[in-house]
N, C-alpha and C positions, 0 to 999 in steps of 0.2 A: 595467426590460424586467417584462413580465406571463407569456410564456409558453414554457416554453423544454421544450425536446425530451432526452432523459436516451437513449443510446444505449447498453444495457444496463438498471439499474437494478435487479436485484433477491437480487444476489446479499452485496453484500458492502460494496464503498467506492459501488454505486449503488447502494444500495439507502437509508444512512443521507444518502448524496447527493439523495436525493427527498422524505429527511425531513426535512430541514434548508432543501428551495428552496419542499416547502411551508406549511416554518414562517416566511418571509416572502413567502410570499403569494403565489408564479407557480400559473399551472396547467401543469401538466407530466403529459408526454405518456408512456410506453416505446418505446421498437423495442429491440423483442427473439422469438430464437424461440420464446418462450411455453416449453422446457423446462424450466424448472426452477418450481413457485411462486411465484408473482406474491403478495409479502405484501400486496400496494394490492390485493387483486380487488377487498377489502367499500369501496374510499376514492373516492367519489362526484367528489374535485379530479383524479381521475390515471388519464384514460386510457392502452388499451392499443393499439398498432400492432402484428403479428406480422411479423414477417418477417426476413427473411438480414444481419446489416449487410457482412460479404463481398460481399454483390448488388448493384449498383452501382440497377438500378430500383426496389429496398423503399428506398432514399436518395431517392432523387428523387420516390419518392409518395407521403414520408414529409414530403417539405420543400413539394409541390403542398398537402396535406391543413392543414397545421397549419402553415404560414410559421410557424415560432417564433422570437422574439427571441432566444433564448439554446440551443448543440447542446452535450450538455457528450457528452465521449465517450469512453466506458470500455472497453470491450472490442480497440480499437485496437490489433491487434498487430503488423502489418506497415502496414510505410509506406506499400504502393500503398491500406491503410485512409485514408492520414491525404490523399491525395493524394486518393481517392474523391470524399470527404467535407467537403475546405474548399473543390473546386471545387461543389460541389453546395448547397454554403450559403456559398458564398461571401458571397449576399445580405444574410443573417443579420443582426444587432448584435454576437454573440458567439460564437467558439467557443474552446470549450476539450476538449484532448486530454492523456487520462492518461497522462504517458510515466513515467518515471523514474531512479535516483537512478543503476541500475544502468547511464544512458546514458551515465557516465561516465566519461573511456577512463584519470585518470593517477589512481596515491592519490596523495593528500591531505590535509590538515589545516585548513582543512574545505575542501569542492567548492566551487565558487563557479560561476555560473550568468553568465557573458558570460567566464571568467575560465578557470577549468580545462574540460580540450577538451574530447570530447566523442570514444564510439568510432565507430570507423571500418564503415564497414558494403561488401561489397561485393553484389555483386547474386543473390550466390550467394548470401549471408546473408541479409536481404533479404529472400525466401520459405525458410529454411530453417525448421523450427518445431522448435527443439530447444531444449536451456534455454542450449546453447550461445551463441546465439547471440540471445539475451535482450537483451542489454543495446545491440545493435548495435543494433536492425532499431525498438526508440524511440528511439535515437540518429536512428537514419533519417527517422522522425518526428518529430522535431523541428526535421530541417533543412525537414524539409516545412513545418514552420508555419512557416521564416522564407522561406520559397518566394513560400507562399498569401500572404504580408503586403507583401512589394514590390506583389506582382498587387493588391492592393487589400481584402485583408481580415485581418478582425479577429477574427484568429486568435491564441489563446496555446497554452502550455502547464501544465505546474504534473508537479513533480516529488517526487513522494512516494521515502523511504526504509523501509526495513520498515514495513508499516503494521496495527497489531494495533488491535483494543475489539470489541466483540457482533459474532455472527455470522460470526467471521474460519471460512471455511471450515477456513486452511493447519490451524493447531489448532498453530501455530511455541510463539503462547503454550500454549498453554492443555499443551503439554508437560510446564513449569515448573510451571505450578500446579495441574499432579495430585501432581507429586514431592513438593508443596511441602504439598497439605493428605494426602497418603498417606505420607509418613515424616518423622523426627524427622532423618535427614539425606537432605542431598542434597548433589550431588557436582555441583562444578563445575567445567570441565575451566581451567586453566593455573592464573592468582591469581586469578584475579574481578576482573581488574582490562579487562578486554575492554571498546571497546565496538565498539556498532552501533544508529549513530541509525534509533527509533524513528518514528511518527509515531500516532497515535492517529485513529484511524477518520474519530468525527466532526470534528478535527479539519481533515481532510482534505477534507471535506464543503466545510467552511465554505470551502477553500481559494478549491475549485472555484468555488462564488460568487459568492467577492470578490472573483478575478482576470478572470470574466469581464463584472464588474459597472465595474470602475476599474483592471484592464491594462492590460498599453500589447501590440496586435498583432507579434505577433512575438515577443515576448519569452515566455525562460522561468520561472518562481518555483518556489524547493523548497522544500518542506515538511516537517514534524518536528517535536518534543518541543522545545517551547523552551526547557528544560530535560533534560540526558541524566543517561543513570547508568549506571554499572559493572554486568554481568553477577549478582555480589555485591549490590549497590543494590537491581535490580531485584528477585531472590529476597524480597530484603526486604521493597521494598511487594506483594508478592504473600502475605505473609506476612501481612504489618500486615491489609490486605485483610483475608484470614481470619479474624481474632485471632485468633494461634497463634503461635509460634517455630521454629525449625529450629534445624541443627544444621551449617551449611556446611562442605563437607572441599572441601578444594583438588587437586585432581589433576593432577600433568602427565604430558606425550609416558608417559614410564619407567614410570608408574602404573596406567596406562589401558591401558596395553596385558598388567598379567592380567588384563582383562577385553576383546578384543583389539578396543577404543574408539581410533579416532583422535580427536583435541576438536574436528574442523568436523564428528565424528556427533553430536554436539547443536548444538539451534535456536536460532540466536542470539548466537552462537558465530562470530568470526573474525573471523579471524589479524594481518589491520590492522585499525585504527581503520578504521569508514565514520564519517566524518561532514561534516553537509551546513551548509548556512549557511540562518538563515532572514529573513535579513537585507532585506530584497526584500520580498517576499510578507510582515512582521512595517510597513514601511512605506506599506504600500494597508490599516493598517489591520486587517490577521491577529491574532488572540490564540490561545494556545496552550490548551490545558485544564489543568491543576493536574494532575499525577502519581499523586500516593492520589486523585486522582477517579477518574483515566480506567482505571486499575486497579479501585478496588471496583468502578465498569461492568464493567468484563474478567474481574473473579471471579466476580460476582451470574450474567452471563449466561454462564459456565462450569459453573456449580455448577446449571445449570435444563440443560441444555443437556448433549445423551447423549456429547459431546466431552471426549474422553482423554489425545489429542495422542501415546497411547504411541507410532507405531509412527517418529515423530517422530525419537526420539531412541536412546541404546543403550536392550537390554532391561535391567529393575530385576536383573536375575537376575546380566548380569555385571557391574553394579556392584555388587554384591555382594563379588564376584571382587576388587574395585579396595579395597577399603574393607576385608575380610580381611586382602591386603597391606599399606596403609595399618596396620594394627594393630598392627603386628609393627616400623614402622622404630622 
């Protein structure tokens, strides 16, 4: 494959995907509305087509104009988006849809493709735009991939867990980097052993390309760090990347209540562990970035940005009340 169409491509996962494709000698075209700054505007290896991916005519025009070998769909949030794209790009060598680990409908450790059931999705949920239906809509998109494969389309999906790394606009990891960078004592909810599987963005990008090149039609592939770390261990990785040390202070629900904080107010905290098996993707030859390197790159980007993530979690003033309570125990 030589040519790629990236639907989206300028914000986070898509931005890193474009860089990965360029490193592997693809000619890349972006399709998006042009409402965000294009980091590849001065790169003559990247073309740009302006259009709304929810408008089928924009996809049809792109298919006719560039006839891409591979299509990567970074912004398909509704089942109808996937259904339309797999029809319009049916003749491409590969169509890869970014799904989500949230598509899984049962809590088990780990969640495996073709084994763990997916979320159900009603007609009403398929068109809803709330966070509550996100996983359901992604799951229905996965079912659209299977249906397209049954029609002979080489369509596949990639299911990332929580994605982090440079350019992460969600600022979930930024919250923790800022805490470690600004304070000697860092409050961690629970006992610090919480596990929410995360995926370094460059690894998600390479997974998308590898699935396009080597994946099997109709299949889904989980992607996440091959080595998982607890919340405590994540804080330690951040501290090491910053060249500092911090005291981790564990606080349970009763202690956090002193600051009117719920454990789930903290980003990257999840009461039940969320773990995805990545063996299927690794079997295609995909490899994961070492955690130390991934965190160093994430921290460096944080320090160079204006992101602090403070709106993503509890106020420090509220945490100080919790620390005061803990000091009296």
